All heavy atoms as TSV, in Angstrom:
chain	resi	resn	atom	element	x	y	z
A	1	MET	N	N	62.641	-8.517	7.559
A	1	MET	CA	C	61.985	-7.525	8.294
A	1	MET	C	C	61.212	-6.547	7.371
A	1	MET	O	O	60.129	-6.070	7.682
A	1	MET	CB	C	62.969	-6.712	9.216
A	1	MET	CG	C	62.324	-5.688	10.091
A	1	MET	SD	S	61.418	-6.554	11.333
A	1	MET	CE	C	60.922	-5.287	12.364
A	2	THR	N	N	61.606	-6.363	6.220
A	2	THR	CA	C	61.042	-5.498	5.278
A	2	THR	C	C	59.651	-6.102	4.700
A	2	THR	O	O	58.758	-5.434	4.455
A	2	THR	CB	C	61.902	-5.134	4.117
A	2	THR	OG1	O	62.276	-6.378	3.443
A	2	THR	CG2	C	63.093	-4.402	4.484
A	3	LEU	N	N	59.670	-7.470	4.750
A	3	LEU	CA	C	58.431	-8.099	4.316
A	3	LEU	C	C	57.330	-7.987	5.354
A	3	LEU	O	O	56.188	-7.658	4.962
A	3	LEU	CB	C	58.662	-9.597	4.190
A	3	LEU	CG	C	57.516	-10.486	3.800
A	3	LEU	CD1	C	56.928	-10.077	2.402
A	3	LEU	CD2	C	57.832	-11.910	3.731
A	4	ILE	N	N	57.620	-7.960	6.647
A	4	ILE	CA	C	56.685	-7.708	7.687
A	4	ILE	C	C	56.257	-6.284	7.634
A	4	ILE	O	O	55.006	-5.992	7.803
A	4	ILE	CB	C	57.323	-8.036	9.052
A	4	ILE	CG1	C	57.576	-9.622	9.138
A	4	ILE	CG2	C	56.390	-7.628	10.210
A	4	ILE	CD1	C	58.323	-9.994	10.354
A	5	ALA	N	N	57.079	-5.279	7.369
A	5	ALA	CA	C	56.701	-3.998	7.278
A	5	ALA	C	C	55.781	-3.633	6.092
A	5	ALA	O	O	54.817	-2.985	6.163
A	5	ALA	CB	C	58.015	-3.047	7.221
A	6	TYR	N	N	56.133	-4.353	5.043
A	6	TYR	CA	C	55.311	-4.243	3.789
A	6	TYR	C	C	53.898	-4.834	4.039
A	6	TYR	O	O	52.936	-4.123	3.716
A	6	TYR	CB	C	55.982	-4.947	2.632
A	6	TYR	CG	C	55.105	-5.055	1.417
A	6	TYR	CD1	C	54.941	-3.937	0.578
A	6	TYR	CD2	C	54.484	-6.189	1.083
A	6	TYR	CE1	C	54.131	-4.038	-0.558
A	6	TYR	CE2	C	53.641	-6.303	0.014
A	6	TYR	CZ	C	53.397	-5.165	-0.805
A	6	TYR	OH	O	52.652	-5.316	-1.930
A	7	LEU	N	N	53.890	-5.991	4.610
A	7	LEU	CA	C	52.497	-6.570	4.913
A	7	LEU	C	C	51.721	-5.669	5.903
A	7	LEU	O	O	50.527	-5.550	5.739
A	7	LEU	CB	C	52.714	-7.980	5.445
A	7	LEU	CG	C	53.175	-9.062	4.427
A	7	LEU	CD1	C	53.430	-10.432	5.093
A	7	LEU	CD2	C	52.204	-9.198	3.313
A	8	HIS	N	N	52.406	-5.171	6.921
A	8	HIS	CA	C	51.660	-4.335	7.861
A	8	HIS	C	C	51.190	-3.039	7.192
A	8	HIS	O	O	49.992	-2.691	7.391
A	8	HIS	CB	C	52.640	-3.884	9.027
A	8	HIS	CG	C	52.022	-2.959	9.986
A	8	HIS	ND1	N	52.126	-1.581	9.795
A	8	HIS	CD2	C	51.230	-3.217	11.065
A	8	HIS	CE1	C	51.453	-1.051	10.777
A	8	HIS	NE2	N	50.935	-1.934	11.507
A	9	THR	N	N	51.929	-2.488	6.303
A	9	THR	CA	C	51.466	-1.232	5.636
A	9	THR	C	C	50.366	-1.565	4.621
A	9	THR	O	O	49.396	-0.925	4.570
A	9	THR	CB	C	52.655	-0.596	4.835
A	9	THR	OG1	O	53.763	-0.506	5.762
A	9	THR	CG2	C	52.322	0.663	4.187
A	10	PHE	N	N	50.491	-2.677	3.883
A	10	PHE	CA	C	49.514	-3.157	2.972
A	10	PHE	C	C	48.080	-3.309	3.683
A	10	PHE	O	O	47.047	-2.831	3.308
A	10	PHE	CB	C	49.894	-4.377	2.235
A	10	PHE	CG	C	48.847	-4.990	1.344
A	10	PHE	CD1	C	48.619	-4.396	0.135
A	10	PHE	CD2	C	48.016	-6.031	1.768
A	10	PHE	CE1	C	47.638	-4.872	-0.692
A	10	PHE	CE2	C	47.158	-6.538	0.959
A	10	PHE	CZ	C	46.891	-5.962	-0.332
A	11	LEU	N	N	48.157	-4.051	4.831
A	11	LEU	CA	C	46.981	-4.396	5.549
A	11	LEU	C	C	46.301	-3.053	6.176
A	11	LEU	O	O	45.155	-2.918	6.164
A	11	LEU	CB	C	47.149	-5.399	6.609
A	11	LEU	CG	C	47.460	-6.774	6.189
A	11	LEU	CD1	C	47.811	-7.740	7.333
A	11	LEU	CD2	C	46.215	-7.350	5.447
A	12	ALA	N	N	47.193	-2.240	6.607
A	12	ALA	CA	C	46.692	-0.974	7.197
A	12	ALA	C	C	45.993	-0.100	6.179
A	12	ALA	O	O	44.938	0.477	6.420
A	12	ALA	CB	C	47.811	-0.209	7.878
A	13	VAL	N	N	46.605	0.019	4.980
A	13	VAL	CA	C	45.976	0.787	3.872
A	13	VAL	C	C	44.627	0.143	3.458
A	13	VAL	O	O	43.683	0.782	3.221
A	13	VAL	CB	C	46.975	0.908	2.703
A	13	VAL	CG1	C	46.357	1.462	1.474
A	13	VAL	CG2	C	48.138	1.770	3.172
A	14	ARG	N	N	44.717	-1.175	3.290
A	14	ARG	CA	C	43.535	-1.866	2.820
A	14	ARG	C	C	42.326	-1.690	3.811
A	14	ARG	O	O	41.213	-1.473	3.410
A	14	ARG	CB	C	43.826	-3.388	2.616
A	14	ARG	CG	C	42.651	-4.146	2.071
A	14	ARG	CD	C	42.298	-3.713	0.668
A	14	ARG	NE	N	41.216	-4.474	0.213
A	14	ARG	CZ	C	40.173	-4.045	-0.486
A	14	ARG	NH1	N	40.080	-2.757	-0.791
A	14	ARG	NH2	N	39.196	-4.810	-0.803
A	15	LEU	N	N	42.597	-1.870	5.115
A	15	LEU	CA	C	41.599	-1.682	6.105
A	15	LEU	C	C	41.083	-0.242	6.129
A	15	LEU	O	O	39.848	-0.093	6.249
A	15	LEU	CB	C	42.137	-2.077	7.470
A	15	LEU	CG	C	42.254	-3.646	7.671
A	15	LEU	CD1	C	42.926	-3.850	9.053
A	15	LEU	CD2	C	41.000	-4.363	7.567
A	16	ALA	N	N	41.875	0.755	5.896
A	16	ALA	CA	C	41.498	2.169	5.865
A	16	ALA	C	C	40.560	2.328	4.654
A	16	ALA	O	O	39.558	3.025	4.739
A	16	ALA	CB	C	42.712	2.966	5.750
A	17	GLU	N	N	40.916	1.688	3.537
A	17	GLU	CA	C	40.028	1.836	2.321
A	17	GLU	C	C	38.689	1.225	2.584
A	17	GLU	O	O	37.580	1.762	2.190
A	17	GLU	CB	C	40.725	1.139	1.121
A	17	GLU	CG	C	41.827	1.892	0.505
A	17	GLU	CD	C	42.490	1.131	-0.530
A	17	GLU	OE1	O	42.055	-0.028	-0.852
A	17	GLU	OE2	O	43.537	1.584	-1.076
A	18	LEU	N	N	38.634	0.030	3.254
A	18	LEU	CA	C	37.379	-0.644	3.490
A	18	LEU	C	C	36.506	0.255	4.444
A	18	LEU	O	O	35.257	0.253	4.398
A	18	LEU	CB	C	37.584	-2.044	4.073
A	18	LEU	CG	C	38.189	-3.007	3.166
A	18	LEU	CD1	C	38.493	-4.352	3.769
A	18	LEU	CD2	C	37.157	-3.282	1.913
A	19	ARG	N	N	37.120	0.813	5.422
A	19	ARG	CA	C	36.365	1.611	6.408
A	19	ARG	C	C	35.828	2.937	5.802
A	19	ARG	O	O	34.799	3.434	6.096
A	19	ARG	CB	C	37.294	2.009	7.580
A	19	ARG	CG	C	37.318	0.918	8.607
A	19	ARG	CD	C	37.996	1.449	9.879
A	19	ARG	NE	N	38.925	0.411	10.305
A	19	ARG	CZ	C	40.270	0.507	10.240
A	19	ARG	NH1	N	40.769	1.691	9.986
A	19	ARG	NH2	N	41.062	-0.423	10.637
A	20	ARG	N	N	36.578	3.447	4.824
A	20	ARG	CA	C	36.212	4.742	4.189
A	20	ARG	C	C	35.074	4.531	3.231
A	20	ARG	O	O	34.213	5.451	3.027
A	20	ARG	CB	C	37.415	5.266	3.404
A	20	ARG	CG	C	37.163	6.655	2.891
A	20	ARG	CD	C	38.479	7.308	2.267
A	20	ARG	NE	N	39.679	6.515	2.495
A	20	ARG	CZ	C	40.528	6.158	1.535
A	20	ARG	NH1	N	40.318	6.415	0.323
A	20	ARG	NH2	N	41.652	5.402	1.865
A	21	ASP	N	N	34.876	3.459	2.613
A	21	ASP	CA	C	33.823	3.244	1.583
A	21	ASP	C	C	32.533	3.000	2.281
A	21	ASP	O	O	32.217	1.861	2.700
A	21	ASP	CB	C	34.225	2.056	0.743
A	21	ASP	CG	C	33.245	1.855	-0.503
A	21	ASP	OD1	O	32.522	2.822	-0.743
A	21	ASP	OD2	O	33.320	0.861	-1.086
A	22	GLY	N	N	31.808	4.051	2.503
A	22	GLY	CA	C	30.509	3.927	3.255
A	22	GLY	C	C	29.374	3.366	2.533
A	22	GLY	O	O	28.408	2.886	3.017
A	23	GLU	N	N	29.373	3.617	1.132
A	23	GLU	CA	C	28.258	3.180	0.347
A	23	GLU	C	C	28.506	1.837	-0.293
A	23	GLU	O	O	29.115	1.678	-1.404
A	23	GLU	CB	C	28.055	4.201	-0.809
A	23	GLU	CG	C	26.893	4.000	-1.620
A	23	GLU	CD	C	25.552	4.037	-0.899
A	23	GLU	OE1	O	25.461	4.856	0.087
A	23	GLU	OE2	O	24.635	3.294	-1.150
A	24	ARG	N	N	28.202	0.771	0.488
A	24	ARG	CA	C	28.499	-0.570	0.063
A	24	ARG	C	C	27.273	-1.388	-0.353
A	24	ARG	O	O	27.322	-2.568	-0.490
A	24	ARG	CB	C	29.384	-1.339	1.099
A	24	ARG	CG	C	30.668	-0.652	1.308
A	24	ARG	CD	C	31.564	-1.515	2.358
A	24	ARG	NE	N	31.686	-2.839	1.948
A	24	ARG	CZ	C	32.685	-3.312	1.234
A	24	ARG	NH1	N	33.541	-2.485	0.812
A	24	ARG	NH2	N	32.794	-4.563	1.009
A	25	GLY	N	N	26.131	-0.673	-0.396
A	25	GLY	CA	C	24.902	-1.348	-0.742
A	25	GLY	C	C	24.118	-1.833	0.538
A	25	GLY	O	O	24.575	-1.788	1.664
A	26	ASP	N	N	23.003	-2.391	0.269
A	26	ASP	CA	C	22.051	-2.866	1.336
A	26	ASP	C	C	22.476	-4.309	1.726
A	26	ASP	O	O	23.054	-5.039	0.906
A	26	ASP	CB	C	20.652	-2.871	0.784
A	26	ASP	CG	C	19.660	-2.947	1.950
A	26	ASP	OD1	O	20.080	-2.739	3.102
A	26	ASP	OD2	O	18.478	-3.237	1.589
A	27	SER	N	N	22.212	-4.613	2.957
A	27	SER	CA	C	22.501	-5.867	3.529
A	27	SER	C	C	21.491	-6.905	2.878
A	27	SER	O	O	20.329	-6.559	2.637
A	27	SER	CB	C	22.321	-5.878	5.040
A	27	SER	OG	O	22.376	-7.180	5.542
A	28	PRO	N	N	21.928	-8.101	2.655
A	28	PRO	CA	C	20.913	-9.128	2.029
A	28	PRO	C	C	19.824	-9.552	3.070
A	28	PRO	O	O	18.948	-10.152	2.660
A	28	PRO	CB	C	21.861	-10.240	1.622
A	28	PRO	CG	C	23.092	-10.137	2.489
A	28	PRO	CD	C	23.244	-8.696	2.714
A	29	VAL	N	N	20.082	-9.288	4.292
A	29	VAL	CA	C	19.067	-9.784	5.325
A	29	VAL	C	C	17.686	-9.173	5.168
A	29	VAL	O	O	16.715	-9.839	5.180
A	29	VAL	CB	C	19.697	-9.518	6.795
A	29	VAL	CG1	C	18.601	-9.885	7.823
A	29	VAL	CG2	C	20.888	-10.338	6.969
A	30	PRO	N	N	17.565	-7.834	4.995
A	30	PRO	CA	C	16.214	-7.264	4.775
A	30	PRO	C	C	15.590	-7.780	3.569
A	30	PRO	O	O	14.381	-8.107	3.491
A	30	PRO	CB	C	16.479	-5.787	4.627
A	30	PRO	CG	C	17.718	-5.515	5.416
A	30	PRO	CD	C	18.501	-6.743	5.153
A	31	THR	N	N	16.262	-8.015	2.521
A	31	THR	CA	C	15.769	-8.613	1.305
A	31	THR	C	C	15.236	-10.024	1.477
A	31	THR	O	O	14.182	-10.383	1.037
A	31	THR	CB	C	16.848	-8.608	0.163
A	31	THR	OG1	O	17.328	-7.213	0.033
A	31	THR	CG2	C	16.342	-9.120	-1.152
A	32	ALA	N	N	16.031	-10.794	2.263
A	32	ALA	CA	C	15.605	-12.196	2.537
A	32	ALA	C	C	14.379	-12.215	3.369
A	32	ALA	O	O	13.428	-12.974	3.163
A	32	ALA	CB	C	16.755	-12.953	3.181
A	33	VAL	N	N	14.284	-11.268	4.371
A	33	VAL	CA	C	13.061	-11.164	5.226
A	33	VAL	C	C	11.847	-10.766	4.334
A	33	VAL	O	O	10.748	-11.340	4.489
A	33	VAL	CB	C	13.289	-10.195	6.360
A	33	VAL	CG1	C	12.025	-9.940	7.080
A	33	VAL	CG2	C	14.323	-10.700	7.260
A	34	ILE	N	N	11.999	-9.902	3.462
A	34	ILE	CA	C	10.878	-9.464	2.600
A	34	ILE	C	C	10.446	-10.568	1.706
A	34	ILE	O	O	9.210	-10.825	1.566
A	34	ILE	CB	C	11.281	-8.254	1.730
A	34	ILE	CG1	C	11.423	-7.007	2.639
A	34	ILE	CG2	C	10.315	-8.003	0.643
A	34	ILE	CD1	C	12.094	-5.803	1.946
A	35	ILE	N	N	11.353	-11.358	1.207
A	35	ILE	CA	C	11.112	-12.517	0.271
A	35	ILE	C	C	10.334	-13.541	1.162
A	35	ILE	O	O	9.338	-14.151	0.624
A	35	ILE	CB	C	12.372	-13.029	-0.400
A	35	ILE	CG1	C	12.818	-12.031	-1.431
A	35	ILE	CG2	C	12.029	-14.301	-1.048
A	35	ILE	CD1	C	14.173	-12.325	-2.033
A	36	MET	N	N	10.759	-13.855	2.293
A	36	MET	CA	C	10.137	-14.783	3.199
A	36	MET	C	C	8.726	-14.433	3.504
A	36	MET	O	O	7.842	-15.197	3.495
A	36	MET	CB	C	10.884	-15.122	4.390
A	36	MET	CG	C	12.186	-15.957	4.178
A	36	MET	SD	S	11.811	-17.460	3.255
A	36	MET	CE	C	10.752	-18.331	4.423
A	37	GLY	N	N	8.503	-13.088	3.721
A	37	GLY	CA	C	7.211	-12.592	4.022
A	37	GLY	C	C	6.331	-12.749	2.822
A	37	GLY	O	O	5.063	-13.215	3.040
A	38	LEU	N	N	6.789	-12.477	1.648
A	38	LEU	CA	C	5.945	-12.638	0.415
A	38	LEU	C	C	5.623	-14.110	0.186
A	38	LEU	O	O	4.607	-14.444	-0.283
A	38	LEU	CB	C	6.675	-12.126	-0.798
A	38	LEU	CG	C	6.843	-10.606	-0.804
A	38	LEU	CD1	C	7.757	-10.123	-1.937
A	38	LEU	CD2	C	5.468	-9.921	-0.942
A	39	VAL	N	N	6.573	-15.022	0.482
A	39	VAL	CA	C	6.286	-16.491	0.321
A	39	VAL	C	C	5.196	-16.892	1.359
A	39	VAL	O	O	4.296	-17.666	0.985
A	39	VAL	CB	C	7.565	-17.251	0.590
A	39	VAL	CG1	C	7.276	-18.713	0.765
A	39	VAL	CG2	C	8.660	-17.064	-0.536
A	40	VAL	N	N	5.302	-16.399	2.531
A	40	VAL	CA	C	4.197	-16.756	3.522
A	40	VAL	C	C	2.846	-16.297	3.104
A	40	VAL	O	O	1.839	-16.977	3.170
A	40	VAL	CB	C	4.587	-16.211	4.948
A	40	VAL	CG1	C	3.441	-16.325	5.901
A	40	VAL	CG2	C	5.814	-16.994	5.510
A	41	VAL	N	N	2.804	-14.912	2.600
A	41	VAL	CA	C	1.542	-14.433	2.178
A	41	VAL	C	C	1.014	-15.242	0.989
A	41	VAL	O	O	-0.194	-15.548	0.895
A	41	VAL	CB	C	1.737	-12.883	1.870
A	41	VAL	CG1	C	0.489	-12.361	1.151
A	41	VAL	CG2	C	2.009	-12.197	3.165
A	42	ALA	N	N	1.827	-15.566	0.050
A	42	ALA	CA	C	1.460	-16.337	-1.166
A	42	ALA	C	C	0.974	-17.783	-0.727
A	42	ALA	O	O	-0.034	-18.196	-1.356
A	42	ALA	CB	C	2.584	-16.501	-2.127
A	43	THR	N	N	1.575	-18.365	0.243
A	43	THR	CA	C	1.096	-19.597	0.716
A	43	THR	C	C	-0.296	-19.559	1.333
A	43	THR	O	O	-1.107	-20.365	1.134
A	43	THR	CB	C	2.103	-20.209	1.727
A	43	THR	OG1	O	3.393	-20.288	1.111
A	43	THR	CG2	C	1.734	-21.607	2.225
A	44	VAL	N	N	-0.469	-18.525	2.156
A	44	VAL	CA	C	-1.799	-18.292	2.804
A	44	VAL	C	C	-2.899	-18.078	1.702
A	44	VAL	O	O	-3.958	-18.663	1.837
A	44	VAL	CB	C	-1.727	-17.207	3.845
A	44	VAL	CG1	C	-3.131	-16.782	4.273
A	44	VAL	CG2	C	-0.825	-17.568	4.991
A	45	VAL	N	N	-2.553	-17.219	0.770
A	45	VAL	CA	C	-3.558	-16.918	-0.251
A	45	VAL	C	C	-3.869	-18.148	-1.060
A	45	VAL	O	O	-5.008	-18.505	-1.423
A	45	VAL	CB	C	-3.070	-15.830	-1.251
A	45	VAL	CG1	C	-3.898	-15.704	-2.408
A	45	VAL	CG2	C	-3.010	-14.473	-0.406
A	46	THR	N	N	-2.863	-19.043	-1.421
A	46	THR	CA	C	-3.029	-20.178	-2.206
A	46	THR	C	C	-3.854	-21.209	-1.408
A	46	THR	O	O	-4.754	-21.856	-1.918
A	46	THR	CB	C	-1.693	-20.783	-2.638
A	46	THR	OG1	O	-0.904	-19.817	-3.344
A	46	THR	CG2	C	-1.852	-22.046	-3.391
A	47	ALA	N	N	-3.573	-21.302	-0.061
A	47	ALA	CA	C	-4.383	-22.323	0.732
A	47	ALA	C	C	-5.770	-21.809	0.858
A	47	ALA	O	O	-6.716	-22.629	0.802
A	47	ALA	CB	C	-3.740	-22.298	2.178
A	48	GLY	N	N	-6.018	-20.511	0.979
A	48	GLY	CA	C	-7.454	-20.057	1.008
A	48	GLY	C	C	-8.164	-20.254	-0.308
A	48	GLY	O	O	-9.307	-20.637	-0.278
A	49	ALA	N	N	-7.394	-19.986	-1.411
A	49	ALA	CA	C	-8.193	-20.245	-2.735
A	49	ALA	C	C	-8.441	-21.780	-2.929
A	49	ALA	O	O	-9.427	-22.155	-3.512
A	49	ALA	CB	C	-7.274	-19.781	-3.827
A	50	LEU	N	N	-7.492	-22.592	-2.525
A	50	LEU	CA	C	-7.652	-24.108	-2.596
A	50	LEU	C	C	-8.847	-24.533	-1.828
A	50	LEU	O	O	-9.679	-25.315	-2.243
A	50	LEU	CB	C	-6.469	-24.785	-2.146
A	50	LEU	CG	C	-6.455	-26.317	-2.331
A	50	LEU	CD1	C	-6.606	-26.713	-3.750
A	50	LEU	CD2	C	-5.192	-26.877	-1.829
A	51	ALA	N	N	-8.931	-23.981	-0.527
A	51	ALA	CA	C	-10.130	-24.382	0.350
A	51	ALA	C	C	-11.354	-23.868	-0.274
A	51	ALA	O	O	-12.383	-24.586	-0.186
A	51	ALA	CB	C	-9.871	-23.774	1.676
A	52	ALA	N	N	-11.463	-22.686	-0.852
A	52	ALA	CA	C	-12.667	-22.114	-1.336
A	52	ALA	C	C	-13.069	-22.991	-2.581
A	52	ALA	O	O	-14.247	-23.252	-2.833
A	52	ALA	CB	C	-12.476	-20.684	-1.772
A	53	ALA	N	N	-12.090	-23.294	-3.448
A	53	ALA	CA	C	-12.362	-24.136	-4.633
A	53	ALA	C	C	-12.882	-25.474	-4.277
A	53	ALA	O	O	-13.817	-26.044	-4.845
A	53	ALA	CB	C	-11.092	-24.140	-5.515
A	54	LYS	N	N	-12.251	-26.132	-3.283
A	54	LYS	CA	C	-12.676	-27.433	-2.906
A	54	LYS	C	C	-14.063	-27.371	-2.293
A	54	LYS	O	O	-14.848	-28.317	-2.595
A	54	LYS	CB	C	-11.685	-27.948	-1.746
A	54	LYS	CG	C	-11.993	-29.395	-1.367
A	54	LYS	CD	C	-10.785	-30.165	-1.067
A	54	LYS	CE	C	-11.013	-31.516	-0.511
A	54	LYS	NZ	N	-11.859	-32.343	-1.491
A	55	GLY	N	N	-14.437	-26.372	-1.446
A	55	GLY	CA	C	-15.755	-26.309	-0.940
A	55	GLY	C	C	-16.751	-26.039	-2.045
A	55	GLY	O	O	-17.855	-26.657	-2.026
A	56	TRP	N	N	-16.375	-25.357	-3.068
A	56	TRP	CA	C	-17.264	-25.069	-4.245
A	56	TRP	C	C	-17.469	-26.302	-4.959
A	56	TRP	O	O	-18.566	-26.689	-5.381
A	56	TRP	CB	C	-16.697	-23.947	-5.067
A	56	TRP	CG	C	-17.609	-23.642	-6.259
A	56	TRP	CD1	C	-18.771	-22.909	-6.204
A	56	TRP	CD2	C	-17.313	-23.830	-7.562
A	56	TRP	NE1	N	-19.314	-22.758	-7.430
A	56	TRP	CE2	C	-18.365	-23.278	-8.329
A	56	TRP	CE3	C	-16.261	-24.480	-8.245
A	56	TRP	CZ2	C	-18.420	-23.392	-9.704
A	56	TRP	CZ3	C	-16.349	-24.579	-9.562
A	56	TRP	CH2	C	-17.375	-24.068	-10.346
A	57	LEU	N	N	-16.393	-27.034	-5.281
A	57	LEU	CA	C	-16.514	-28.301	-5.963
A	57	LEU	C	C	-17.258	-29.393	-5.281
A	57	LEU	O	O	-17.911	-30.284	-5.937
A	57	LEU	CB	C	-15.062	-28.760	-6.300
A	57	LEU	CG	C	-14.272	-27.936	-7.454
A	57	LEU	CD1	C	-12.960	-28.510	-7.584
A	57	LEU	CD2	C	-15.159	-28.030	-8.823
A	58	ASP	N	N	-17.226	-29.376	-3.935
A	58	ASP	CA	C	-17.934	-30.449	-3.094
A	58	ASP	C	C	-19.444	-30.166	-3.274
A	58	ASP	O	O	-20.206	-31.120	-3.032
A	58	ASP	CB	C	-17.406	-30.343	-1.731
A	58	ASP	CG	C	-16.087	-30.959	-1.447
A	58	ASP	OD1	O	-15.653	-31.678	-2.323
A	58	ASP	OD2	O	-15.513	-30.686	-0.436
A	59	LYS	N	N	-19.879	-28.948	-3.535
A	59	LYS	CA	C	-21.344	-28.669	-3.687
A	59	LYS	C	C	-21.869	-29.192	-4.999
A	59	LYS	O	O	-23.073	-29.311	-5.161
A	59	LYS	CB	C	-21.591	-27.231	-3.565
A	59	LYS	CG	C	-21.259	-26.678	-2.167
A	59	LYS	CD	C	-21.539	-25.249	-2.079
A	59	LYS	CE	C	-21.190	-24.640	-0.700
A	59	LYS	NZ	N	-21.371	-23.252	-0.624
A	60	ILE	N	N	-20.967	-29.426	-5.938
A	60	ILE	CA	C	-21.517	-29.905	-7.348
A	60	ILE	C	C	-21.934	-31.374	-7.209
A	60	ILE	O	O	-21.115	-32.193	-6.706
A	60	ILE	CB	C	-20.406	-29.734	-8.395
A	60	ILE	CG1	C	-20.049	-28.316	-8.528
A	60	ILE	CG2	C	-20.805	-30.389	-9.691
A	60	ILE	CD1	C	-18.862	-28.115	-9.382
A	61	PRO	N	N	-23.171	-31.701	-7.601
A	61	PRO	CA	C	-23.578	-33.086	-7.481
A	61	PRO	C	C	-22.837	-34.005	-8.456
A	61	PRO	O	O	-22.458	-33.605	-9.592
A	61	PRO	CB	C	-25.065	-32.961	-7.773
A	61	PRO	CG	C	-25.241	-31.792	-8.557
A	61	PRO	CD	C	-24.178	-30.871	-8.068
A	62	ALA	N	N	-22.699	-35.227	-8.013
A	62	ALA	CA	C	-22.151	-36.217	-8.885
A	62	ALA	C	C	-23.133	-36.640	-9.963
A	62	ALA	O	O	-24.367	-36.367	-9.872
A	62	ALA	CB	C	-21.724	-37.492	-8.158
A	63	PRO	N	N	-22.712	-37.129	-11.138
A	63	PRO	CA	C	-23.682	-37.529	-12.186
A	63	PRO	C	C	-24.802	-38.390	-11.731
A	63	PRO	O	O	-25.939	-38.302	-12.234
A	63	PRO	CB	C	-22.754	-38.109	-13.307
A	63	PRO	CG	C	-21.392	-37.642	-13.020
A	63	PRO	CD	C	-21.362	-37.423	-11.599
A	64	GLY	N	N	-24.561	-39.303	-10.784
A	64	GLY	CA	C	-25.520	-40.197	-10.424
A	64	GLY	C	C	-26.473	-39.703	-9.395
A	64	GLY	O	O	-27.502	-40.346	-9.055
A	65	ASP	N	N	-26.221	-38.500	-8.819
A	65	ASP	CA	C	-26.974	-38.020	-7.726
A	65	ASP	C	C	-28.018	-36.950	-8.226
A	65	ASP	O	O	-28.688	-36.314	-7.376
A	65	ASP	CB	C	-26.002	-37.216	-6.756
A	65	ASP	CG	C	-25.096	-38.192	-5.967
A	65	ASP	OD1	O	-25.397	-39.350	-5.873
A	65	ASP	OD2	O	-24.080	-37.674	-5.465
A	66	VAL	N	N	-28.242	-36.921	-9.461
A	66	VAL	CA	C	-29.252	-35.915	-9.954
A	66	VAL	C	C	-30.615	-36.373	-9.664
A	66	VAL	O	O	-31.004	-37.516	-9.878
A	66	VAL	CB	C	-29.058	-35.797	-11.518
A	66	VAL	CG1	C	-30.083	-34.826	-12.095
A	66	VAL	CG2	C	-27.652	-35.311	-11.823
A	67	LYS	N	N	-31.436	-35.427	-9.144
A	67	LYS	CA	C	-32.794	-35.857	-8.702
A	67	LYS	C	C	-33.813	-35.272	-9.586
A	67	LYS	O	O	-33.860	-34.314	-10.023
A	67	LYS	CB	C	-33.011	-35.428	-7.295
A	67	LYS	CG	C	-32.120	-36.096	-6.286
A	67	LYS	CD	C	-32.444	-35.587	-4.906
A	67	LYS	CE	C	-31.538	-36.224	-3.961
A	67	LYS	NZ	N	-31.636	-35.759	-2.611
């Protein structure tokens, strides 16, 4: 019976400590959302730069096409 009382007291004290500690840091979810947003923006910028470069390179005549 004393083991059950000890475990009950230990768990009660531990849960009280966990509830009392209000400054536990930021949740990782907002950080993950920000990172995913940055990845999407970087992908869009890279795709735009690739399309612009491809369009610019397509305007360059081939060596045999010189008039």
